[in-house]
C-alpha positions in Angstrom: 92.6 109.1 60.2 91.5 107.2 57.2 89.2 109.9 55.9 90.4 111.4 52.7 90.9 115.2 52.7 88.2 117.2 50.8 90.7 118.4 48.2 91.7 114.9 47.3 88.1 113.8 46.9 87.3 116.8 44.7 90.4 116.3 42.5 89.8 112.6 42.2 86.1 113.0 41.4 86.6 115.9 38.9 89.4 114.0 37.2 87.4 110.8 36.8 83.9 112.0 36.1 83.8 115.8 36.1 81.0 115.9 38.6 80.9 116.5 42.4 81.6 113.8 45.0 79.2 110.9 44.8 77.2 109.3 47.6 79.5 106.2 47.5 82.5 108.3 48.4 80.5 109.9 51.3 79.4 106.5 52.5 83.0 105.3 52.3 84.2 108.3 54.4 81.4 107.6 57.0 82.5 104.0 57.2 86.2 104.9 57.6 85.2 107.5 60.3 83.1 104.9 62.1 86.1 102.4 62.0 88.5 105.0 63.3 86.1 105.9 66.2 85.7 102.2 67.1 89.5 101.8 67.1 89.9 104.9 69.2 87.3 103.7 71.7 88.9 100.3 71.8 92.3 101.8 72.5 91.0 104.0 75.3 89.2 101.1 76.9 92.4 99.0 76.7 94.4 101.8 78.2 91.9 102.2 81.0 91.9 98.4 81.7 95.7 98.3 81.8 95.8 101.3 84.2 93.1 99.8 86.4 95.1 96.6 86.6 98.3 98.5 87.5 96.3 100.6 90.1 94.9 97.4 91.7 98.4 96.0 92.0 99.7 99.2 93.5 96.8 99.3 96.0 97.6 95.7 97.1 101.3 96.6 97.5 100.5 99.8 99.4 98.1 97.8 101.7 100.7 95.2 102.4 103.4 97.8 103.1 100.9 99.6 105.4 100.2 96.4 107.4 103.9 95.7 107.7 104.6 99.3 108.8 101.7 99.1 111.4 103.3 96.0 112.9 106.7 97.7 113.1 105.2 100.8 114.7 103.3 98.6 117.2 106.6 97.0 118.1 108.2 100.4 118.5 105.3 101.5 120.8 105.7 98.4 122.9 109.4 99.0 123.2 108.8 102.6 124.3 106.3 101.5 126.9 108.7 98.8 128.2 111.4 101.4 128.4 109.0 103.8 130.3 108.1 101.0 132.8 111.8 100.2 133.3 112.6 103.9 133.8 109.8 104.2 136.4 111.0 101.1 138.2 114.7 102.2 138.3 113.8 105.6 139.6 112.2 103.9 142.6 109.1 106.2 142.1 106.8 103.2 141.9 106.9 99.4 142.2 107.0 97.0 139.2 103.2 96.3 139.2 102.4 100.0 139.7 104.6 101.0 136.8 103.0 98.5 134.4 99.5 99.6 135.6 100.4 103.3 135.2 101.7 102.8 131.6 98.6 100.7 130.8 96.3 103.4 132.2 98.1 106.1 130.2 97.7 104.0 127.0 94.0 103.4 127.8 93.5 107.1 128.3 95.1 107.9 125.0 92.9 105.2 123.3 89.7 106.7 124.9 90.7 110.2 123.7 91.2 108.8 120.2 87.9 107.0 120.4 86.2 110.3 121.3 87.9 112.1 118.4 86.9 109.4 115.9 83.3 109.4 117.2 83.1 113.2 116.9 84.4 113.2 113.4 82.3 110.2 112.2 79.1 112.2 112.1 80.4 114.0 109.0 80.5 110.6 107.2 76.8 110.7 106.7 76.7 114.1 104.9 74.5 115.7 107.6 74.1 119.1 105.9 73.1 117.5 102.5 70.6 115.2 104.3 69.1 118.2 106.1 68.8 120.2 102.9 67.1 117.3 101.2 64.7 116.8 104.1 63.8 120.5 104.1 63.0 120.3 100.4 60.8 117.2 100.9 58.9 118.9 103.7 58.1 121.9 101.5 
C-alpha cells in the first residue's frame, strides 16, 4: 500500500516541525488509500471479467462436446436396435416387420416412461413449498 506507516509520519513530522502530523499528511494518506482501493477494485473487476470470458468459452466447448457426444450415443443406440432386430429375425421368433415394430414399441414404451418421470419431477421446478408458504403468509 502507498500509505506511510505511523512511525514514519511521526518521525518525519517531529524532525521537520516538532509538532504532530498535520492535516495535509492525513489528507495525503486518505488520497493514497482511495487510490489503492480504486486500483484494487479495478484489478478485481478485471480478474472477474477475464474469468467470465474463460467460463463462457468453456461453456461453449462443453456444449459443443455434449452435442457431439449425443449424436454418437444416438448412433450407438440405433446400432443396438438394429442388432436387436437382426437377432430377432435370425432366431425365427418373429418376421422382419414384426421385429422392427417390436423394437419400435419397446423404444416408445421407454420414451413414455421417461416422459412420465420428467413430468413428475418438473413440479419441483416451481418451488411448490416456497410458494405455499408465501401464500399462507399473504392469507394471514
